[in-house]
N, C-alpha and C positions, 0 to 999 in steps of 0.2 A: 584356499582351501575351502569355499565352494566349489570348486571346479571347473571356473570361469576363466577364460584363456585370455591372456591381457598382451595389448600388442601396444608397443610406445610408440611412437614417430605423430605428421601430420596425414591423414588420411582428405586421398583426392576419389571423386568416383569417375572410373572408366568407361559403365555403363549402368542399368539400371540396378544390373544384379551382382555388379563386382566394381571394388574397390583396392586403389596402391596404396599402399604404407612404403615406401620410400621402395625397396625393392619389390618388397614381398606384394603378393597378389592374393586377394580375398573375395571367396563366392559367398551368397548366401541366399535365402529364398524374402528374405525381410532383413532391412537395415533403420535403424532409430538415429536421428537427428538431433543430437541434445550437449550442440556447442555454446550454447550458451550466450552471453551478452557483453559490452567493454561500454565505458562511458565512452561515450559522443562529446565529441570538441569541436567547439563552434569554428566555423571558418578560422576568423580572425587570429586566436588564439593558436590553430594549426601551422597558421602559414605565417608567425611571428616568431618563430623557433624560440620563444624562451622556456623557459624550465616552467614546469608545473606536474601539479600529482595530482590522482584520483584516487577514490576511494579504495582503491585495489592494490596502488604502492605508495601510497603515503604509511603505513605503518611499516613498509619493508625499508623505504627509501628518503627519509626522514632522520636524522640522527641526533640533530640536536635542535631543539623547541625555538621557535623561530620567537621573533616580538609580536610579530603581526603575522594576519594571515587572513587574504581576500578570497571567498569562496564565490564562483559565480556557480550560480544555480541557487531556488528555494524551494526544493522540494526537500525529501524527506532523507535524504542522503545530506545536503547541503545543510537544513536545519540541524541534524542529529552531529554533524560532525563539528559545527559550529558552537553549539553547545556545549561542547566536550572540548575543546580545544582553548572555547572561553575561559570554562572552570580549571583547565592547566594554565591559565595566567596569561593567552597568550589575547592580544588584541585583534579580535574579528569584524572583520564588515561581509556582510552579504550582497552581494548583489542578483537580483531578481530581474529577468525579461519582464515576466507576465505583471497583471497589474497586483499581488497577493503570494503571499506565500502559501505552499500547501495546496495547489487551486482544485486537485479533486476534491476538498472537504467542502463544505457551505462557508459564505463569506465571513460570517460569526465567528467560526470557529478558525478560520485564517487569523482573523482580527486579534483576535485571542491569544493564539501563538506570540506574533508579533509583537505585541506589547509586554506578553513574557519574557522574549528571549530583550527586546529593545529595555524594560528594567535592570533586568543584568548587567544591563552596559554592553550588549551587542549591536551594534549600525545597522541597520537593512533599510534596501537601494531599493524600491519597487518600483516597475515599469522602466526601467534601466535595459537599452541595449546599450551592446558593445561597437563604438566605433573605433578604439586603438589602444593596442596589447604592446607595452614596450617592454624589451626588458632594460632595467639602468644596473646601477652598479652595488646597490642595497637592497635590489630583489628585484619588482615588475611596479607597473605602473599603469592603468588600465582608466581609456576618457569613455564619458558615456553621460550624452546631454552637458548640463554645465557643470561635470565633475572630473575630477579626477583623484584615480584614488589609489594608493603608492602602499604597498604591503612587503615584504619580506620575504613571502611563499605567498604562492596559484594554488588554489586547490580548483578544479574542475568537476563540478558536480552538474551538469547540466543537460540532463537524459543517459538514454541506453542507447547503445547500436546493436543490432543482433551481427554474431560472429561467423558467417555466410561465405566472408572468401576466400578462395584456393580450395573449398569442398568440388566446384567442377558439378556444380548441380542441375548446369544444362542439359552435359553428357546424361545422368538420369533420369531426365525430364522433369526435375522438380523447382516447380514455379514460385518464387521472389520475389517479394519489393523490399524498397529500404525498411519498411518497416518489420521486414522477418520471412520469414516461410508459409506458405498458404494452405491451410491444412481444411480438412471439412471437419465437423461433431466426433467423427470420431481418431481426428488428432492424425488421420491419413494424410498424404500431402497429394500432389496433382497424380503422382507415382503411386497406381500403386503396389503395395507389401513395404512403401516407404513413409515410415511414419515421421513426425519432429516432434519436439515436446519441449515445455520449458522457456528461457526468456528468447532462445532465437524463434519462436511463433509470434511474438512480438503483441501478442496480448495483456494477457496480468502479469505483470514480470514481480512474481513474487516466488517467496522459494517453497510454499506451503501449494500453490497449483504448481508450480513444478514435479514435488509432489505427487499430488493428485492425477497429474499428466501422468506420470510413471505408471502409476497403478491402472489408470485405460490402456496405458499401450500394451503392457505385459498383459491384461488378458484379450486384448482386440489382436495380438500378436499371437499368443495361440489357440483363440478360439478359432475352427474350420467352417462357423456356421457365420454367415455374415447381419444374419437378424438378432443373434444372440452378442452380438458386440454390442461396446458399450459408447453413449455418447456422452459427450461433455456438458456441465448444468454450474453456468455463473451466475446464478441467481443469486444462490447466498455465499460470496466471499468474502468474507473478513478482510482487514489490514491496521496494521500498527503502525506508528510515527512514536519512532523513542526516544522521546524526548523528557522531558520533566518542569510538567506534568507528561503522560502519553497523552497520545490521541488514536481511538479507535473507532474505524465503523463495518457497518455493513449492512448491505441492504442500500434503500432508498435514503439520502440527504432530503433536503427541503426543495435545495436548487433542481437535483434530479427528478422530483415527483413534480416541481412545477412547469416542468421540459417537456414532459412526460404525459403532461396531462390527469395527473393522478390525484383524484381529491386524499383528503387526509386530516388527521388530530394530531395536533402536537401535543403533547406530553412533557416537561422539562421538569429535573429536579437537582438540586445543587447537593456539591457534595459535603459542605459543611453541616447539612442538616443529617448525614451519617456520622454514628459516635463513634465508629474505629476511627475513620478520619481526623474526627476530633483531637483523640485520644493519640492518633502517631502524628500533630499538626500537621496535616494532608488536607485540608479542607480545600482547598484550589480545586476547583472543575466540578463540571455539571453531568447530566446523562441528558440526553433529547429524542424521545423514541418516538417515531412515526406509525400509526396507526389507520386503518381503513378508515375512512371519514364514516363514521354511526356504530365501528363493532369494535374490537378488541385488538385482529389482526394486527399484526407486527409487517412492515412493508421496511421498516428500517431502523438503525439504532447507531447513534455518535455517543461516544463515551470521550469525556477528557479528564485524569487525572489520577493517583494514585492507582496500578495495578487494572490501566483499562484496557491494554490486552487480555486480561485474560476475564475481566468480568463483561467483557461485547461477546464471550464465548456460547453465554445462556442466553443473548438472542439472536445469535448466529442456530444456536441449537429449536430453539422457538420459531427462528424462521423456515426451518428445514423440515420439521414434522409438526407443524400448525398448532403447536401451542401461543394461547390467547393471554391477553393479557391477563384476565381474569382467574386464569388456572395459577400464573404466575402470582397473583396476589392471595390465592388461598392457600399457598404451601409456606409451611414453617420453613423459615430458614435460622441458622445458628446467630448468635449474637453474642457480642461486637462481633459483627464482621462488615467489609468494605462490601459484599452482598446485599446489604441493607439496601443498597443504592436501585438494588435491582428492583425488590421488596418493593421501595418506596414510589418508583415510577410506575410499577404496576397498580400501586393502589391508589395513586393519586389519579386515573382512570376513573376507578370506581367512584371516586368521590365528585369527579366532574358528573359524572350521570345522574347524578341525584338531583334532579334538576325542581323548579316548584312544585309540577305534577308529581312528581316522584315522590316528594318529601310531604306531599297534601296527602296520595295513596299510603304512604308507611304510615304516617300520623292516624291516620283512619283506622287503619288495621292495628293501631300500638291501642288506641282510645277503646277498639271495639272488646279486645284484649283484656284487659282491662273493666271493660263494663262488666 
């Protein structure tokens, strides 16, 4: 209905200007590669010939609720599906190769999430390197360190890998690595006129980033003048892990700020101080806001709690458009709403700035006015 010609089949490059789809040949001035990614399968799992699921197959192929589920990977997908299946009555074990769950988050956030999952009854094993995977009559058994974990079903959630096989990218002079296709800031590959976007680029693998890429590529392929073409800007990109409670982050975390040598002040606000959260019995969680040292400029924020994915957007807007916490603190918010968490976080900065010297000056001004 939009006037787009759709060709179904597997495309391969014949040259930088031509692709083949079966017996058909298509030539174009520009090509866009948006083939996405798929679950990365650990070598020992792939070589074992055991049956396993991924986030892409489990909802179609799993016909009966398993008694137990072993999940390889403690990232967002592993944690989200682990909690979901546990709440459906499945005994869940999460095996994480790294030292902690959700390793993009600050350690304290990871610990909070792990404690929450374990409190529900989910077994979490970190620092667990897979040594052996075996199919059994009852399902699968995995050996790791001193552990021998058996389960009725196996879910692999150990990262992503780009879909670049069979594209014949060498014929198109398009460079790529095991992480994804190489692109510049305008999302153009090493071959002028060929662009790549989304997960296949291997950078920030989020649906909202793929949407952002698509808008940039549309503009850049249609723009005749290179100086008017848009560049990607990843300085303000939020992400959310849809657990209960949700975990949402944008910008710098404490760990990344320290790693980059950025001086900062930290504001923390508990969700239990928000009246709407108390009313809805959703007091679990907090907001952590990093500001540039001595200023109210927002460098990053993490929110854990109900509606964190929505609440983080206010900090996204603040960072993108240079809105400081003092401006947020001077804004009237509806009551009672969860957004009071944002307001209280901003107000806390103002209270911190009431140093003894500032209080002394304020007191002097007040007495002078009264006299």
